[in-house]
C-alpha positions as CSV (number, residue, x, y, z in Angstrom):
1,M,10.1,57.0,-121.4
2,S,7.4,54.3,-121.4
3,N,8.8,53.0,-118.0
4,R,8.5,56.5,-116.6
5,Y,4.8,56.8,-117.7
6,G,4.2,53.3,-116.2
7,I,5.6,54.5,-112.8
8,I,3.4,57.6,-113.0
9,L,0.3,55.5,-113.8
10,R,0.9,53.1,-111.0
11,T,1.4,55.9,-108.6
12,I,-1.9,57.5,-109.6
13,L,-3.7,54.2,-109.3
14,V,-2.2,53.5,-105.9
15,S,-3.1,57.0,-104.7
16,L,-6.7,56.6,-105.9
17,G,-6.9,53.2,-104.2
18,S,-5.6,54.7,-100.9
19,L,-8.5,57.1,-100.9
20,L,-10.8,54.1,-100.2
21,I,-9.2,53.9,-96.8
22,F,-8.3,57.5,-96.2
23,I,-11.7,59.1,-96.9
24,P,-13.6,57.0,-94.4
25,L,-10.9,57.7,-91.8
26,V,-11.2,61.5,-92.4
27,L,-15.0,61.2,-92.1
28,V,-14.6,59.5,-88.7
29,V,-12.1,62.0,-87.4
30,L,-14.0,65.1,-88.5
31,G,-17.4,63.6,-87.4
32,S,-16.0,63.0,-83.9
33,L,-15.4,66.7,-83.5
34,K,-18.7,68.0,-84.7
35,N,-22.0,68.9,-82.9
36,P,-24.9,66.4,-83.3
37,A,-26.6,68.2,-86.2
38,E,-23.4,68.5,-88.3
39,A,-22.2,64.9,-87.5
40,A,-25.6,63.6,-88.7
41,K,-24.9,64.9,-92.2
42,L,-22.1,62.3,-92.6
43,D,-20.0,64.6,-94.8
44,L,-16.4,65.8,-95.0
45,S,-17.1,69.4,-94.1
46,L,-15.1,71.0,-91.3
47,P,-16.8,71.5,-87.9
48,S,-18.1,74.9,-87.2
49,Q,-16.9,74.4,-83.6
50,W,-14.4,71.8,-82.6
51,M,-16.1,69.7,-80.0
52,W,-13.3,68.0,-78.1
53,T,-15.7,67.3,-75.3
54,N,-17.1,64.5,-77.4
55,Y,-14.1,62.4,-76.3
56,K,-14.7,63.1,-72.7
57,T,-18.3,62.1,-73.0
58,V,-17.3,58.9,-74.7
59,F,-14.7,58.1,-72.1
60,I,-17.1,58.5,-69.2
61,E,-20.5,57.5,-70.6
62,G,-19.1,54.8,-72.9
63,R,-17.3,53.0,-70.1
64,L,-14.2,52.8,-72.2
65,L,-12.0,51.8,-69.3
66,N,-14.0,48.7,-68.7
67,G,-14.0,47.8,-72.4
68,L,-10.3,48.5,-72.5
69,K,-9.6,46.1,-69.7
70,N,-11.6,43.3,-71.3
71,S,-10.0,43.9,-74.7
72,V,-6.5,43.9,-73.3
73,L,-7.2,40.7,-71.3
74,I,-8.7,38.8,-74.2
75,T,-6.3,40.1,-76.9
76,F,-3.2,39.5,-74.9
77,S,-4.3,36.0,-73.8
78,T,-5.3,35.0,-77.4
79,V,-1.9,36.2,-78.8
80,I,0.1,34.3,-76.2
81,L,-1.9,31.1,-76.8
82,A,-1.8,31.4,-80.6
83,I,1.9,32.0,-80.7
84,C,2.7,29.1,-78.3
85,A,0.4,26.6,-79.9
86,G,1.1,27.8,-83.5
87,S,4.9,27.8,-83.2
88,M,5.1,24.3,-81.7
89,S,2.7,22.9,-84.3
90,A,4.6,24.6,-87.1
91,Y,7.9,23.2,-85.8
92,F,6.4,19.7,-85.6
93,L,4.9,19.9,-89.1
94,S,8.0,21.4,-90.7
95,R,10.4,18.8,-89.2
96,R,8.4,15.7,-89.9
97,E,7.9,13.9,-93.2
98,G,5.2,11.6,-94.6
99,K,1.8,11.7,-96.1
100,W,0.0,11.9,-92.8
101,V,2.0,15.1,-92.0
102,Q,0.9,16.6,-95.3
103,Y,-2.7,15.7,-94.6
104,L,-2.4,17.2,-91.2
105,F,-1.0,20.4,-92.6
106,L,-3.9,20.5,-95.2
107,L,-6.3,20.1,-92.3
108,F,-4.9,23.1,-90.5
109,F,-4.7,25.0,-93.8
110,S,-8.4,24.4,-94.4
111,G,-9.1,26.4,-91.3
112,L,-8.1,29.5,-93.3
113,I,-11.0,28.8,-95.7
114,A,-13.8,27.0,-93.8
115,P,-16.0,29.4,-91.8
116,P,-16.6,28.5,-88.1
117,S,-19.9,26.9,-87.3
118,M,-21.3,28.8,-84.3
119,I,-24.2,26.5,-83.2
120,P,-22.0,23.5,-82.5
121,T,-19.4,25.7,-81.0
122,I,-21.8,27.3,-78.6
123,K,-23.2,23.9,-77.6
124,L,-19.7,22.6,-77.0
125,L,-18.8,25.6,-74.8
126,K,-22.0,25.2,-72.8
127,F,-21.2,21.5,-72.3
128,L,-17.8,22.4,-71.0
129,H,-19.3,25.2,-68.9
130,L,-17.2,27.8,-70.8
131,S,-20.0,29.7,-72.5
132,G,-20.1,33.3,-71.3
133,E,-16.6,33.1,-69.8
134,Y,-13.4,34.8,-70.8
135,I,-11.6,31.5,-71.2
136,G,-14.2,30.2,-73.6
137,L,-13.9,33.2,-75.9
138,I,-10.1,33.2,-75.7
139,L,-9.9,29.5,-76.7
140,F,-12.3,30.0,-79.5
141,L,-10.5,33.0,-80.9
142,T,-7.2,31.2,-80.5
143,T,-8.6,28.3,-82.6
144,L,-9.7,30.7,-85.3
145,M,-6.2,32.2,-85.6
146,L,-4.3,28.9,-85.2
147,S,-4.4,28.0,-88.9
148,F,-3.0,31.4,-89.9
149,T,-0.3,31.2,-87.2
150,I,0.8,27.8,-88.4
151,F,0.8,28.8,-92.0
152,I,3.1,31.8,-91.4
153,M,5.4,30.1,-88.9
154,S,5.8,26.8,-90.8
155,G,7.2,28.7,-93.8
156,F,9.7,30.4,-91.6
157,V,10.7,27.2,-89.7
158,K,11.5,25.5,-93.0
159,T,14.2,28.1,-93.7
160,L,16.0,27.2,-90.6
161,P,18.7,24.5,-91.2
162,R,18.1,21.0,-89.8
163,E,21.7,21.0,-88.6
164,L,20.5,23.0,-85.7
165,D,18.3,20.2,-84.6
166,E,21.0,17.6,-85.2
167,A,23.6,19.5,-83.2
168,A,21.1,19.8,-80.3
169,T,20.3,16.1,-80.4
170,I,24.0,15.2,-80.3
171,D,24.3,17.4,-77.2
172,G,21.5,15.4,-75.6
173,A,18.7,17.9,-76.0
174,G,15.2,16.6,-76.5
175,S,12.6,17.9,-79.0
176,F,11.0,20.4,-76.6
177,T,14.4,21.7,-75.4
178,T,15.6,22.1,-79.0
179,F,12.5,24.0,-79.9
180,S,12.3,26.3,-76.8
181,R,16.0,27.1,-76.6
182,I,17.1,27.1,-80.2
183,I,14.3,27.3,-82.7
184,F,11.8,29.6,-80.9
185,P,14.2,32.5,-80.4
186,L,15.0,32.4,-84.1
187,L,11.3,32.8,-85.0
188,T,11.2,36.5,-83.9
189,P,10.2,37.9,-87.3
190,S,7.3,35.5,-87.8
191,I,6.3,35.9,-84.1
192,A,6.0,39.7,-84.6
193,T,4.0,39.2,-87.8
194,T,1.5,36.8,-86.4
195,S,1.2,38.6,-83.1
196,V,0.1,41.8,-84.8
197,F,-2.4,40.1,-87.1
198,V,-3.8,38.0,-84.2
199,A,-4.0,41.1,-82.0
200,I,-5.8,43.2,-84.6
201,F,-8.3,40.4,-85.4
202,T,-9.0,39.8,-81.7
203,W,-9.2,43.5,-80.8
204,N,-11.7,44.2,-83.6
205,D,-13.8,41.0,-83.2
206,F,-17.5,41.7,-82.8
207,M,-19.7,38.8,-83.9
208,N,-17.9,36.0,-82.1
209,T,-17.8,37.9,-78.9
210,L,-21.5,38.7,-79.2
211,Y,-22.3,35.0,-79.6
212,I,-20.2,33.8,-76.7
213,I,-20.3,36.6,-74.2
214,S,-23.7,37.7,-73.0
215,D,-22.7,39.7,-69.9
216,T,-22.3,43.4,-70.9
217,S,-19.7,44.0,-68.2
218,M,-17.4,41.6,-70.1
219,W,-17.9,43.2,-73.5
220,T,-14.8,44.5,-75.3
221,L,-14.2,48.0,-76.8
222,P,-16.1,47.5,-80.1
223,F,-19.3,47.0,-78.1
224,T,-19.0,50.4,-76.4
225,V,-20.6,52.0,-79.5
226,Y,-23.9,50.5,-78.4
227,N,-24.0,53.1,-75.6
228,F,-24.7,55.8,-78.2
229,V,-27.2,54.0,-80.4
230,S,-30.8,53.7,-79.4
231,Q,-34.3,53.4,-80.9
232,K,-34.6,57.2,-80.7
233,G,-31.6,57.8,-82.9
234,T,-27.9,57.6,-83.2
235,E,-25.5,60.2,-81.7
236,W,-23.1,60.1,-84.6
237,Q,-20.5,62.5,-83.1
238,L,-20.1,60.1,-80.1
239,V,-20.2,57.0,-82.3
240,F,-17.3,58.5,-84.4
241,A,-15.4,59.4,-81.3
242,D,-15.9,56.0,-79.9
243,L,-14.8,54.3,-83.1
244,L,-11.7,56.4,-83.3
245,S,-10.8,55.5,-79.7
246,V,-11.3,51.8,-80.4
247,M,-9.1,51.7,-83.5
248,L,-6.4,54.0,-82.3
249,P,-4.4,51.5,-80.1
250,M,-4.2,48.9,-82.9
251,L,-3.3,51.6,-85.4
252,I,-0.4,52.7,-83.3
253,V,0.7,49.1,-82.9
254,Y,0.6,48.5,-86.6
255,L,2.5,51.7,-87.5
256,F,5.3,50.9,-85.1
257,L,5.6,47.2,-86.1
258,Q,4.9,47.3,-89.8
259,R,8.6,46.8,-90.6
260,Y,8.6,43.5,-88.7
261,I,5.3,42.5,-90.3
262,I,6.8,42.9,-93.8
263,E,10.0,41.1,-92.7
264,G,8.0,38.2,-91.3
265,M,5.7,37.9,-94.3
266,T,8.6,37.9,-96.8
267,A,11.3,35.9,-94.8
268,G,10.0,32.5,-95.9
269,A,9.5,33.5,-99.5
270,V,13.0,35.0,-99.8
271,K,15.0,32.3,-98.0
272,G,12.9,29.3,-99.1
């Protein structure tokens, strides 16, 4: 009986906790379909008239297509670079032994804790003539996510038997061939996990993009909300419609790939 009450209590607590995410989402959805006066109240009331035209206005005036192009370019490039660099680094760190390897892993791991210093970063990008360029932002975002990628993938690589490497070496394969043809295809669960997290982080990034990219034509989707905020006031119904349009692609990706995310996060813990 006590176990039953415990399950009920946990269910209630989880349900209450989910409201912290669900209520703001409902506020955004309802607000995006209201007229300006109703949206400005920022409440959960139903619209008196469902203003679907708000999304048409956001799509045209907010230049969503341009922001979408920039977001896809930056996100896709960052994911590819993070996966390639992170998987190779994870394979190297997981297959080598010695104190220097441990120190190197701790150095990468510290990247999960230490915040980035923007002033030296911007100066370095300007010195390399990468400031204000797509490639500069992509490399910076890749660097930010590299520690996370290595942390997830190294745990999964350790679960793969070393006999695979030894068999490949006997057949005359080098380290890169062993990794690319044998190890990398086996990393699918961790690749799916890190890809989704890197994509969500990059897609929603605001501050880093603001510091590095000054050309408004190169801004990503999160910046389109600026088109509906001015000194005279904020058009909340359009802001909400814009926010929902920005988060929808990543929400769909997460919903379809959540099974792979859970598998990738738990694979190392279960097998290790």
